[in-house]
Structures are given as structure tokens and as C-alpha cells.
MDTraj code that builds the backbone (N, CA, C; nanometers):
import mdtraj as md
import numpy as np

residues = "MET ARG LYS ASN ILE LEU SER LEU ILE GLU GLU LEU MET ARG ASN ASP ASP ILE ASP TYR ALA LYS GLN SER SER TYR ILE LEU ASP GLU TYR LYS LYS ALA ASN LYS LYS THR LYS LYS ALA LEU ASP ASN SER PHE ILE ALA LEU CYS GLY TYR SER LEU GLU SER LEU ILE ASN LYS PRO LYS LYS TYR PHE ASN PHE GLY VAL SER PHE".split()
xyz = np.array([
    [16.8081, 11.8293, 11.7208],
    [16.9433, 11.8241, 11.6700],
    [16.9964, 11.6813, 11.6836],
    [17.0669, 11.6364, 11.5822],
    [17.1242, 11.5019, 11.5837],
    [17.2380, 11.4929, 11.6843],
    [17.2439, 11.3815, 11.7526],
    [17.3498, 11.3613, 11.8508],
    [17.4713, 11.2941, 11.7902],
    [17.4538, 11.2189, 11.6831],
    [17.5650, 11.1468, 11.6248],
    [17.5760, 11.1773, 11.4758],
    [17.6211, 11.2957, 11.4455],
    [17.6323, 11.3401, 11.3072],
    [17.7376, 11.2597, 11.2312],
    [17.8420, 11.2113, 11.3007],
    [17.9460, 11.1332, 11.2334],
    [17.8909, 11.0027, 11.1768],
    [17.8018, 10.9378, 11.2501],
    [17.7396, 10.8156, 11.1980],
    [17.6553, 10.8448, 11.0751],
    [17.5850, 10.9550, 11.0763],
    [17.5050, 10.9940, 10.9612],
    [17.5948, 11.0210, 10.8406],
    [17.7023, 11.0953, 10.8606],
    [17.7950, 11.1245, 10.7503],
    [17.8530, 10.9953, 10.6951],
    [17.8946, 10.9058, 10.7833],
    [17.9506, 10.7781, 10.7397],
    [17.8505, 10.6990, 10.6558],
    [17.7284, 10.6929, 10.7011],
    [17.6236, 10.6203, 10.6289],
    [17.5967, 10.6827, 10.4920],
    [17.5878, 10.8142, 10.4886],
    [17.5622, 10.8827, 10.3614],
    [17.6765, 10.8608, 10.2625],
    [17.7991, 10.8661, 10.3112],
    [17.9141, 10.8442, 10.2229],
    [17.9186, 10.6993, 10.1728],
    [17.8880, 10.6060, 10.2585],
    [17.8900, 10.4650, 10.2211],
    [17.7867, 10.4343, 10.1125],
    [17.6748, 10.5020, 10.1153],
    [17.5659, 10.4740, 10.0215],
    [17.5609, 10.5692, 9.9025],
    [17.6609, 10.6533, 9.8882],
    [17.6635, 10.7507, 9.7793],
    [17.7581, 10.7023, 9.6701],
    [17.7179, 10.7195, 9.5467],
    [17.8035, 10.6782, 9.4354],
    [17.8702, 10.7995, 9.3710],
    [17.9274, 10.8852, 9.4534],
    [17.9885, 11.0088, 9.4060],
    [18.1172, 10.9815, 9.3298],
    [18.1557, 11.0775, 9.2511],
    [18.2835, 11.0759, 9.1805],
    [18.3874, 11.1323, 9.2771],
    [18.4661, 11.0454, 9.3380],
    [18.5601, 11.0877, 9.4415],
    [18.6652, 11.1847, 9.3900],
    [18.7108, 11.1653, 9.2671],
    [18.8108, 11.2570, 9.2113],
    [18.7519, 11.3967, 9.1949],
    [18.6297, 11.4041, 9.1469],
    [18.5630, 11.5331, 9.1280],
    [18.5378, 11.6018, 9.2623],
    [18.4889, 11.5281, 9.3587],
    [18.4614, 11.5856, 9.4898],
    [18.5903, 11.6276, 9.5603],
    [18.6967, 11.5485, 9.5437],
    [18.8256, 11.5841, 9.6030],
    [18.8781, 11.7132, 9.5432],
    [18.8663, 11.7274, 9.4122],
    [18.9092, 11.8507, 9.3460],
    [18.8306, 11.9700, 9.3966],
    [18.7007, 11.9517, 9.4153],
    [18.6166, 12.0591, 9.4665],
    [18.6626, 12.1018, 9.6065],
    [18.6852, 12.0040, 9.6938],
    [18.7290, 12.0352, 9.8297],
    [18.8632, 12.1076, 9.8278],
    [18.9576, 12.0573, 9.7494],
    [19.0898, 12.1201, 9.7403],
    [19.0809, 12.2615, 9.6855],
    [19.0005, 12.2824, 9.5826],
    [18.9837, 12.4165, 9.5246],
    [18.9238, 12.5136, 9.6261],
    [18.8231, 12.4689, 9.6980],
    [18.7606, 12.5548, 9.7988],
    [18.8596, 12.5889, 9.9100],
    [18.9403, 12.4925, 9.9492],
    [19.0384, 12.5163, 10.0544],
    [19.1419, 12.6184, 10.0083],
    [19.1871, 12.6054, 9.8854],
    [19.2862, 12.6993, 9.8312],
    [19.2324, 12.8417, 9.8262],
    [19.1036, 12.8562, 9.7970],
    [19.0424, 12.9892, 9.7863],
    [19.0044, 13.0487, 9.9215],
    [18.9978, 12.9657, 10.0237],
    [18.9461, 13.0085, 10.1539],
    [19.0409, 13.1044, 10.2253],
    [18.9799, 13.1926, 10.3050],
    [19.0609, 13.2799, 10.3898],
    [19.1068, 13.2007, 10.5125],
    [19.1901, 13.2627, 10.5935],
    [19.2507, 13.1953, 10.7092],
    [19.1450, 13.1411, 10.8061],
    [19.0424, 13.2197, 10.8328],
    [18.9376, 13.1785, 10.9259],
    [18.8614, 13.0560, 10.8740],
    [18.8304, 13.0570, 10.7454],
    [18.7577, 12.9457, 10.6854],
    [18.8454, 12.8209, 10.6808],
    [18.9747, 12.8378, 10.6496],
    [19.0658, 12.7235, 10.6501],
    [19.0724, 12.6607, 10.7887],
    [19.0759, 12.7432, 10.8918],
    [19.0795, 12.6923, 11.0289],
    [18.9530, 12.6119, 11.0599],
    [18.8379, 12.6621, 11.0171],
    [18.7123, 12.5911, 11.0399],
    [18.7107, 12.4578, 10.9641],
    [18.7582, 12.4586, 10.8401],
    [18.7657, 12.3344, 10.7632],
    [18.8623, 12.2362, 10.8286],
    [18.9792, 12.2853, 10.8686],
    [19.0767, 12.1984, 10.9344],
    [19.0181, 12.1367, 11.0607],
    [18.9523, 12.2174, 11.1427],
    [18.8916, 12.1656, 11.2660],
    [18.7819, 12.0637, 11.2367],
    [18.7047, 12.0868, 11.1325],
    [18.5996, 11.9919, 11.0947],
    [18.6595, 11.8592, 11.0499],
    [18.7650, 11.8651, 10.9702],
    [18.8300, 11.7415, 10.9260],
    [18.8942, 11.6675, 11.0428],
    [18.9500, 11.7407, 11.1384],
    [19.0059, 11.6765, 11.2573],
    [18.8961, 11.6009, 11.3312],
    [18.7789, 11.6606, 11.3417],
    [18.6664, 11.5945, 11.4084],
    [18.6207, 11.4710, 11.3308],
    [18.6274, 11.4779, 11.1986],
    [18.5815, 11.3668, 11.1149],
    [18.6794, 11.2506, 11.1108],
    [18.8088, 11.2818, 11.0944],
    [18.9030, 11.1725, 11.0699],
    [19.0321, 11.1796, 11.1506],
    [19.0483, 11.2841, 11.2315],
    [19.1675, 11.2945, 11.3136],
    [19.2825, 11.3703, 11.2495],
    [19.2627, 11.4179, 11.1283],
    [19.3655, 11.4946, 11.0567],
    [19.3048, 11.6226, 11.0020],
    [19.3823, 11.7305, 11.0029],
    [19.3348, 11.8537, 10.9399],
    [19.3370, 11.8349, 10.7885],
    [19.2577, 11.9117, 10.7190],
    [19.2597, 11.9059, 10.5731],
    [19.3977, 11.9444, 10.5226],
    [19.4598, 12.0436, 10.5867],
    [19.5936, 12.0846, 10.5462],
    [19.6917, 11.9675, 10.5528],
    [19.6868, 11.8889, 10.6600],
    [19.7810, 11.7771, 10.6692],
    [19.7466, 11.6668, 10.5707],
    [19.6188, 11.6464, 10.5406],
    [19.5818, 11.5482, 10.4383],
    [19.6354, 11.5884, 10.3014],
    [19.6334, 11.7171, 10.2740],
    [19.6832, 11.7681, 10.1460],
    [19.8354, 11.7584, 10.1386],
    [19.9036, 11.7885, 10.2482],
    [20.0488, 11.8026, 10.2453],
    [20.1291, 11.6787, 10.2828],
    [20.0668, 11.5820, 10.3455],
    [20.1414, 11.4614, 10.3830],
    [20.1749, 11.3805, 10.2582],
    [20.2910, 11.3151, 10.2578],
    [20.3249, 11.2289, 10.1436],
    [20.2244, 11.1148, 10.1310],
    [20.2001, 11.0718, 10.0093],
    [20.1025, 10.9662, 9.9824],
    [20.1321, 10.8408, 10.0647],
    [20.2596, 10.8056, 10.0800],
    [20.2956, 10.6839, 10.1532],
    [20.2586, 10.6910, 10.3016],
    [20.2417, 10.8123, 10.3546],
    [20.2089, 10.8295, 10.4950],
    [20.0758, 10.7638, 10.5312],
    [19.9779, 10.7752, 10.4429],
    [19.8446, 10.7232, 10.4714],
    [19.8255, 10.5794, 10.4247],
    [19.8966, 10.5390, 10.3205],
    [19.8972, 10.3991, 10.2760],
    [19.7569, 10.3458, 10.2446],
    [19.6714, 10.4277, 10.1852],
    [19.5377, 10.3829, 10.1453],
    [19.5262, 10.3742, 9.9937],
    [19.6316, 10.4054, 9.9216],
    [19.6267, 10.4049, 9.7757],
    [19.5504, 10.5241, 9.7204],
    [19.5317, 10.6273, 9.8004],
    [19.4590, 10.7460, 9.7568],
    [19.5587, 10.8503, 9.7115],
    [19.5318, 10.9103, 9.5974],
    [19.6218, 11.0179, 9.5524],
    [19.5411, 11.1447, 9.5326],
    [19.6101, 11.2564, 9.5436],
    [19.5445, 11.3870, 9.5289],
    [19.5935, 11.4526, 9.4027],
])
top = md.Topology()
chain = top.add_chain()
for i, resn in enumerate(residues, 1):
    res = top.add_residue(resn, chain, resSeq=i)
    for name in ("N", "CA", "C"):
        top.add_atom(name, md.element.get_by_symbol(name[0]), res)
traj = md.Trajectory(xyz[None], top)
């Protein structure tokens, strides 16, 4: 089992030429369809990845993050 999965995720994301808008839409759609238990698991995973739940990333005003990213 990998000990540093966050480093692996970071490396994979850095070297991937994904369509961020498409992937963001996919994540948002899956979150909207998810039941309460699955939303909690997703939120906890996002907290581990970046310090914010997916719910707060979705609901915070764009100016809060100041990265020029829109949803």
C-alpha cells in the first residue's frame, strides 16, 4: 500500500492534460446525485486533499478562493 497517496495524486494531476471544465462538471453531477453517506465520504476525501469539503468548494463565493476558478 502506498504511504503517500497525496503526492501521487498531485503528480498525476500535474502531468494530465484533462479538460478541467468537463471533469468539474462530472464531479458536481456525481455529488448532486449522491446520497448523504456518499456526500460525507466525498466531503471527507476533499478535506484530506485540499482542506475544504466539496460542499464548501461548491458553495463558497468565487472571490473567497481567489484562484480565478469558476464553477
